[in-house]
NUVEXLO-21636 format. One record per residue (C-alpha): residue in one letter; chain; x, y, z. Coordinates in steps of 0.02 Angstrom, whole numbers, plus 50000, padded with zeros to 5 digits. Each point is the difference from the previous one (the first is absolute). Layout:
BEGIN
[A A [X Y Z]],
...
END
This chain:
BEGIN
[M A [49862 53894 51261]],
[T A [50137 50123 50042]],
[L A [50132 50060 49872]],
[H A [50136 49906 50090]],
[Q A [49887 49851 50002]],
[S A [49981 49999 49827]],
[V A [50190 50027 49966]],
[V A [50035 49841 50110]],
[G A [49872 49897 49884]],
[M A [50077 50061 49842]],
[L A [50183 49953 50061]],
[L A [49946 49822 50052]],
[L A [49910 49989 49831]],
[S A [50145 50042 49925]],
[V A [50117 49883 50098]],
[A A [49873 49869 49965]],
[A A [50026 50014 49808]],
[L A [50178 50020 50011]],
[Q A [49993 49822 50090]],
[S A [49901 49948 49873]],
[A A [50088 50072 49853]],
[F A [50183 49934 50066]],
[G A [49957 49838 50085]],
[Q A [49974 49972 50205]],
[K A [50127 49885 50072]],
[E A [49949 49840 49982]],
[G A [49918 49933 50155]],
[P A [50022 49819 50103]],
[F A [49953 49860 49906]],
[K A [49927 49870 50088]],
[P A [49959 49860 49884]],
[E A [49887 49834 50026]],
[I A [50107 49875 49928]],
[P A [49919 49847 49931]],
[K A [50058 49825 50039]],
[V A [50102 49924 49854]],
[W A [49955 49811 50041]],
[D A [49828 50023 50026]],
[E A [49886 49842 49997]],
[Q A [49844 50085 49948]],
[A A [50075 50110 49874]],
[L A [50100 49851 49936]],
[A A [49833 49895 49995]],
[T A [49930 50079 49839]],
[W A [50175 50089 49922]],
[A A [50077 49875 49872]],
[T A [49927 49952 49837]],
[P A [49953 49810 49969]],
[V A [50127 49912 49909]],
[A A [49960 49946 49815]],
[G A [49969 49810 50001]],
[L A [49961 49982 50167]],
[N A [49853 50133 50041]],
[V A [50083 50027 50182]],
[R A [50086 50153 50070]],
[P A [50173 49952 50045]],
[G A [50049 49965 50186]],
[H A [50084 50106 50131]],
[F A [50088 49997 50160]],
[S A [49885 50030 50133]],
[E A [50008 50152 50094]],
[A A [50058 49908 50163]],
[E A [50143 49932 49905]],
[Y A [50051 50160 49900]],
[Y A [50006 50095 50185]],
[Q A [50110 49866 50086]],
[A A [50147 50044 49892]],
[P A [50119 50112 50078]],
[I A [50009 50177 49932]],
[D A [50154 50046 49908]],
[N A [50032 50207 49974]],
[Y A [50158 50016 49967]],
[R A [50091 50151 49907]],
[T A [50121 49974 49864]],
[Y A [50140 50072 49927]],
[P A [50089 50031 49823]],
[V A [50124 49873 49945]],
[Y A [50150 50089 49903]],
[A A [50089 49922 49850]],
[P A [50178 49959 50070]],
[G A [50104 50157 49988]],
[R A [49834 50109 50009]],
[E A [49987 50010 50210]],
[P A [49996 50144 50090]],
[A A [50139 49989 50119]],
[G A [49949 49915 50165]],
[Y A [49848 49949 49931]],
[W A [50022 49796 50035]],
[E A [50055 50065 50175]],
[M A [49852 50082 50044]],
[L A [49875 49869 49920]],
[Q A [50090 49882 50130]],
[K A [49960 50125 50144]],
[V A [49842 50086 49951]],
[G A [49889 49857 50062]],
[A A [49810 49947 49952]],
[K A [49902 50151 49979]],
[P A [49804 49988 49951]],
[L A [49955 50017 49808]],
[I A [49854 50096 50061]],
[D A [49960 50082 50171]],
[P A [49829 50051 50012]],
[S A [50017 50092 50157]],
[K A [50103 50151 49908]],
[L A [49863 49990 49845]],
[R A [49904 50162 50036]],
[S A [49924 50045 49822]],
[K A [49935 49927 49860]],
[R A [50163 50045 49893]],
[D A [50113 49909 50150]],
[W A [49891 49852 49983]],
[I A [50031 50003 49803]],
[E A [50185 50053 50005]],
[A A [50018 49829 50114]],
[G A [49910 49916 49862]],
[K A [50114 50041 49891]],
[A A [50124 49931 50121]],
[V A [49923 49836 49984]],
[F A [49992 50004 49830]],
[E A [50185 50045 49968]],
[Q A [50075 49898 50141]],
[A A [49892 49853 50062]],
[D A [50103 49826 49937]],
[H A [49931 49826 49970]],
[L A [50004 49907 50154]],
[S A [50021 49834 49914]],
[L A [50175 50071 49911]],
[R A [50078 50097 50135]],
[S A [50166 49905 50060]],
[R A [50133 50026 50136]],
[D A [50091 49856 49935]],
[P A [50190 50079 50008]],
[K A [50046 49920 49837]],
[V A [49849 50098 49896]],
[I A [50037 50163 50115]],
[A A [50188 49993 49932]],
[A A [49951 49952 49816]],
[I A [49895 50151 49994]],
[R A [50126 50121 50071]],
[S A [50142 49936 49890]],
[G A [49903 50018 49843]],
[E A [50037 49807 49954]],
[V A [49834 49994 49949]],
[L A [49958 50170 49918]],
[T A [50119 49989 49855]],
[N A [49941 50093 49818]],
[L A [49820 49992 50100]],
[P A [49902 50168 49973]],
[Y A [49962 50033 50186]],
[V A [50078 50139 50037]],
[S A [49936 50160 50004]],
[P A [50083 50185 49981]],
[D A [50007 50026 50193]],
[G A [50091 49830 50006]],
[T A [49858 49885 50072]],
[L A [49940 49853 49961]],
[R A [49830 50027 49953]],
[L A [49913 49804 50067]],
[L A [50103 49975 50150]],
[R A [49977 50074 50205]],
[W A [50107 49983 50148]],
[V A [49893 49928 50143]],
[P A [50067 50038 50165]],
[T A [49913 49880 50125]],
[E A [50023 49952 50175]],
[K A [50081 49850 49939]],
[G A [50115 50113 49888]],
[V A [50018 50079 49820]],
[A A [49895 49878 49855]],
[I A [50003 50057 49825]],
[G A [49824 49997 49948]],
[H A [49920 50021 49809]],
[V A [49876 50164 49967]],
[N A [49821 49932 50016]],
[C A [49885 50122 49906]],
[G A [50140 50109 49909]],
[S A [50063 49858 49914]],
[C A [49882 49997 49869]],
[H A [49909 50165 50024]],
[I A [50144 50137 50006]],
[R A [50032 50066 49839]],
[E A [50193 50066 49977]],
[E A [50048 50107 49855]],
[P A [50182 50010 49927]],
[D A [50033 50150 50111]],
[G A [49951 49920 50155]],
[T A [49834 50071 50016]],
[R A [49875 49906 50074]],
[F A [49800 49993 49974]],
[N A [49909 49895 50123]],
[G A [49852 49868 49939]],
[P A [50036 49974 49825]],
[P A [50070 49854 49939]],
[A A [50191 49975 50042]],
[R A [50108 49999 49856]],
[G A [50071 49810 49956]],
[E A [50145 49952 50098]],
[A A [50081 49845 50022]],
[A A [49963 49873 50102]],
[N A [50078 50049 50184]],
[P A [50150 49901 50071]],
[I A [49930 50001 50186]],
[R A [49847 49887 49922]],
[R A [50122 49864 49951]],
[L A [50125 50027 50162]],
[V A [49858 49964 50135]],
[G A [49917 49850 49905]],
[G A [50047 49978 49810]],
[E A [49864 50048 49871]],
[D A [49885 50115 50083]],
[V A [49816 49946 49940]],
[A A [49868 50121 49986]],
[N A [50032 50104 50138]],
[S A [49963 49879 50124]],
[P A [49922 50054 50165]],
[F A [50106 49867 50088]],
[H A [50167 49904 49959]],
[I A [49969 49826 49916]],
[A A [50137 49884 50036]],
[E A [49975 49891 49831]],
[S A [50056 49971 49825]],
[L A [49973 50138 49864]],
[G A [49862 49892 49928]],
[E A [49899 49949 50143]],
[R A [50028 50182 50068]],
[M A [49926 50080 49822]],
[Y A [49869 49853 50022]],
[R A [49942 50066 50184]],
[A A [49985 50176 49919]],
[F A [49901 49976 49839]],
[A A [49919 49824 49994]],
[A A [49805 50013 49994]],
[P A [49956 49801 50005]],
[W A [49806 50039 49956]],
[V A [50052 50047 49841]],
[K A [50002 49866 49852]],
[D A [50170 49967 49944]],
[D A [50046 50106 50126]],
[V A [50194 50078 49897]],
[H A [50057 50031 50155]],
[E A [50035 49798 50053]],
[R A [50146 50029 49854]],
[L A [50096 50085 50136]],
[K A [50033 49868 50092]],
[Q A [50090 49886 49868]],
[M A [50077 50151 49918]],
[S A [50196 50016 50000]],
[Q A [50105 50134 50111]],
[E A [50026 50084 49819]],
[E A [49829 50008 49940]],
[L A [49927 50056 50165]],
[A A [50143 50128 50021]],
[R A [49959 50072 49815]],
[W A [49801 50014 50050]],
[N A [50050 50080 50170]],
[A A [50104 50128 49897]],
[S A [49861 50033 49866]],
[V A [49892 50077 50136]],
[A A [50104 50156 50054]],
[L A [49987 50158 50022]],
[A A [50110 50040 49850]],
[K A [49859 49914 49918]],
[G A [49860 50118 50084]],
[V A [49930 49842 50077]],
[I A [50010 49890 50165]],
[P A [49948 49849 50032]],
[R A [49890 50033 50166]],
[W A [49963 49870 50139]],
[N A [49841 49907 49937]],
[G A [50025 50059 49826]],
[S A [50112 49912 49862]],
[V A [50163 49986 49934]],
[F A [49917 49949 49824]],
[F A [49862 50142 50009]],
[P A [50091 50151 50087]],
[A A [49915 50176 50046]],
[K A [50079 50160 49977]],
[V A [50074 50106 50147]],
[P A [49831 50118 50031]],
[D A [50003 50173 50026]],
[L A [49961 50064 50186]],
[I A [49966 50184 49949]],
[G A [49803 50013 50035]],
[V A [49982 49842 50063]],
[G A [49883 50052 50147]],
[D A [49870 50051 49856]],
[R A [49985 49810 49929]],
[K A [49880 49895 50041]],
[Y A [50074 49821 49982]],
[L A [50191 49976 50033]],
[D A [50093 49884 49881]],
[H A [49996 49998 49826]],
[T A [49867 49849 50015]],
[G A [49901 50093 50141]],
[T A [50057 49879 50146]],
[H A [49951 50120 50128]],
[A A [49878 50137 50025]],
[N A [50077 50180 50044]],
[R A [49853 50054 50133]],
[G A [50115 50114 50094]],
[I A [50152 50064 50072]],
[G A [49967 49802 50112]],
[D A [50026 49904 49840]],
[L A [50155 50086 49943]],
[M A [50059 49972 50171]],
[R A [49949 49802 50002]],
[Y A [50045 49979 49813]],
[A A [50199 50073 50036]],
[A A [50007 49875 50144]],
[L A [49932 49841 49893]],
[V A [50140 50031 49864]],
[S A [50134 50019 50109]],
[Y A [49981 49858 50142]],
[A A [49829 49941 50028]],
[E A [49944 49893 49855]],
[S A [49958 49825 50064]],
[S A [49963 49933 49822]],
[E A [49846 49902 50033]],
[F A [49879 49977 49853]],
[G A [49841 49889 50051]],
[P A [50070 49828 50041]],
[H A [50176 50058 49921]],
[Q A [50125 50023 50127]],
[M A [50163 50086 49900]],
[L A [50129 50000 50150]],
[A A [50039 49861 50120]],
[P A [49955 50029 50173]],
[E A [50161 50074 50075]],
[Q A [50013 50113 49859]],
[R A [49820 50075 50044]],
[K A [50044 50132 50120]],
[I A [50026 50185 50028]],
[S A [50189 50024 50061]],
[G A [49966 50170 50036]],
[R A [49887 50165 49954]],
[L A [50006 50210 50007]],
[P A [49895 50063 50108]],
[D A [49827 50069 49938]],
[E A [50051 50178 50002]],
[A A [50144 49967 49892]],
[F A [49885 49941 49869]],
[Y A [49854 50129 50045]],
[A A [50150 50139 49960]],
[L A [50041 49899 49842]],
[A A [49841 49998 49914]],
[L A [49983 50194 50044]],
[Y A [50171 50012 49899]],
[L A [49931 49900 49869]],
[Q A [49833 50119 49985]],
[S A [50108 50147 50004]],
[L A [50109 49956 49862]],
[Q A [49993 50120 49838]],
[P A [50085 49945 49846]],
[P A [50157 50086 49918]],
[P A [49997 50167 49902]],
[N A [49930 49951 49830]],
[P A [50097 50070 49868]],
[N A [49857 49968 49868]],
[R A [49924 50164 49954]],
[F A [49809 49986 49953]],
[D A [50006 50088 49834]],
[G A [49891 50001 49810]],
[R A [50068 49814 49981]],
[A A [49958 49953 50172]],
[Q A [49821 50089 49997]],
[A A [49969 49891 49836]],
[G A [50052 49844 50095]],
[Q A [49877 50036 50118]],
[Q A [49841 50018 49876]],
[I A [50061 49835 49929]],
[F A [50022 49915 50178]],
[A A [49800 50079 50012]],
[R A [49954 49941 49831]],
[E A [50046 49831 50030]],
[G A [49918 49971 50140]],
[C A [50164 49987 50109]],
[P A [49899 50096 50162]],
[G A [49886 49853 50005]],
[C A [50139 49907 50099]],
[H A [50116 50129 50004]],
[T A [49897 50120 50076]],
[P A [50081 50177 50027]],
[G A [50054 50069 50180]],
[L A [50074 49825 50074]],
[Y A [50017 49951 49798]],
[T A [49921 49818 50044]],
[N A [49812 49936 50050]],
[N A [50070 49919 50146]],
[K A [49901 49848 49942]],
[L A [50066 49809 49949]],
[T A [50004 49944 49828]],
[L A [49997 49802 49970]],
[A A [50139 49901 49970]],
[K A [49975 49894 49792]],
[G A [49904 49846 50044]],
[F A [49940 50029 50185]],
[A A [49823 50008 50058]],
[P A [49962 50082 50149]],
[P A [49920 49854 50135]],
[A A [49825 50015 50045]],
[G A [49990 50110 50181]],
[K A [50184 50103 49969]],
[P A [50033 50117 50143]],
[A A [49889 50171 50008]],
[M A [50157 50090 50006]],
[L A [50056 49943 49822]],
[D A [49966 50154 49869]],
[V A [50017 49905 49855]],
[I A [49967 50057 49805]],
[A A [49943 49829 49913]],
[V A [50131 50014 49868]],
[S A [50191 49950 49947]],
[V A [50120 50093 49917]],
[G A [50078 49833 49947]],
[T A [50180 50041 50085]],
[D A [50108 49818 50047]],
[P A [49878 49934 50133]],
[N A [50099 49875 50096]],
[L A [50054 50114 50146]],
[A A [49830 50023 50048]],
[L A [49960 49816 49970]],
[K A [50144 49895 50022]],
[T A [50096 50063 50172]],
[R A [49947 50020 50187]],
[K A [49967 50188 49945]],
[G A [49882 49935 49879]],
[T A [49826 50073 50007]],
[G A [49923 50007 49837]],
[Y A [50032 50191 49976]],
[Y A [50098 50125 49964]],
[K A [49978 50184 50063]],
[V A [49983 50163 49888]],
[P A [50169 50077 50024]],
[S A [50013 50183 50021]],
[L A [50091 50081 49876]],
[R A [50062 50156 50089]],
[G A [50182 49985 50012]],
[V A [50013 49891 49836]],
[W A [50138 50119 49930]],
[Y A [50120 49951 50143]],
[R A [49966 49823 50040]],
[G A [50046 49899 49850]],
[H A [49939 49827 49971]],
[F A [49807 49975 49951]],
[L A [49889 49862 50033]],
[H A [50013 49899 50159]],
[D A [50130 49909 49942]],
[G A [50129 50128 49934]],
[S A [49996 49924 49826]],
[I A [49993 50169 49927]],
[A A [50148 50121 50055]],
[S A [49923 50171 49921]],
[L A [49841 50066 49945]],
[E A [50047 50017 49826]],
[E A [50027 49818 49989]],
[M A [49830 49980 50092]],
[F A [49908 50086 49850]],
[D A [50107 49903 49874]],
[P A [49883 49892 49900]],
[D A [50148 49890 49980]],
[R A [50011 49933 50157]],
[L A [49846 49892 49972]],
[K A [50121 49894 49866]],
[D A [50104 49850 50064]],
[T A [50154 50096 49911]],
[H A [49985 50130 50137]],
[E A [50142 50020 50110]],
[P A [49950 50082 50171]],
[G A [50085 50131 50077]],
[G A [49960 49939 50185]],
[W A [49974 49827 50079]],
[N A [50040 49857 49897]],
[P A [50018 49789 50061]],
[P A [50170 49951 50002]],
[G A [50053 49953 49821]],
[V A [49872 50090 49913]],
[R A [50043 50164 49884]],
[A A [49826 50008 49903]],
[R A [49820 49974 50036]],
[A A [49840 50087 49977]],
[V A [49912 50087 50159]],
[P A [49834 50004 49984]],
[G A [49848 50089 50083]],
[H A [49961 50186 50025]],
[E A [49987 50031 49823]],
[F A [49936 50177 50031]],
[G A [50073 50129 49897]],
[L A [50113 49874 49877]],
[R A [49880 50064 49847]],
[L A [50044 50185 50023]],
[N A [50108 50065 49866]],
[Q A [50176 50048 50040]],
[D A [49961 50191 50036]],
[E A [49831 49933 50109]],
[R A [50129 49889 50091]],
[A A [50132 50121 50029]],
[S A [49869 50134 50053]],
[L A [49931 49878 50129]],
[I A [50158 49957 50071]],
[A A [50030 50180 50028]],
[F A [49849 50028 50092]],
[L A [50028 49856 50114]],
[K A [50180 50055 50041]],
[T A [49912 50164 50077]],
[L A [49901 49884 50109]],
END
């Protein structure tokens, strides 16, 4: 080798090292996008329903893909007096634009950014309206009086304008309405449970009292709508039968009790009587099961995609012989393109928690030792701080021949079993939650009854005189919050140390 060749070789090695150190330009990203609605994947995806021991039904692949694609970019809605000059006129002229345009996405980062747009902009198809009266009411502020919707930049957090071929519509944010945390200074974090807000006015304007983020508009009485959303007729003495006889005032009280302001939502197929807290989406890609009751497996990005589609507009609400929808309601009126759900799932997998102000000091170190001594890592294994398994709801015995995909610890921690046994989301199981991020989430246990870690480890919560800081049924002030008694026998100093550790996760 000549001196010249040696020098050239060394220069090439140096350039390669510098490229490695400072990062090369990201190359083309050509993903193989799974089908959102794939019959083979759907066949083994859901967990059987407790009491029926059958998987929920679903729309066929053909039915799903017969629905027209709805792929509209949306725009912020400003509070009266805060709208930039010429903004409304721009919306009238801009025309329909795609929410996602795969032809312009070159890198993985491009796809993730497109997923962020889907997360923040996509609207509920069932709540979109072009009714001039609805639009005028929003623009005038007539329905916004004294409601905490306005962000510091003047936008209304939960609403979006949707220019379509037929004109500008008003829409209600889909993912972001429950999973964007906005701080008082306007700083936003995507993924954590949203801070409590009053009910959105567009829900009442479009179709009366909205029920359970319904995947379609139901033109029935409030009681009938709530019955369709929640009833589990195979459950003996199903409490949801009451909904058809309740007065409007009582229905409204129950509907209001399960709101973001309480940290919970009455999910479609869930229950207004047995609500579920809003989940944290940060880290969802690492979870083996989805939903508090493990209703669906998370086997990879395809399952995140189809779960987002399912809860947005693709619930057929079939449970063995029980058809919860009228024939004319069993339809998908529109769907996002598969590429939108792929981008969304990539974005969800990329989410990072907010900066943690809690430091791992001496007290937290002592708490870590208590965490290990008390056996907490058995379920909340360090790393993800969950073992990604399911536990039994109190009183549930798994049937013979349960699906092999269910990784179950044959113990119950004694929390309220009703969501897991008396609803359409009932599987008989609760998944072991991750403890990562408990410092910012707020609301604990699956129903959000407990508002803080301090309350979680307060032994007085087992007493009937306890006043829960989280969700409560309407008219109830004091009640015991049973279950998950781990840590309740620690002394006050040990509890403080354990909490200090948990807040560093």
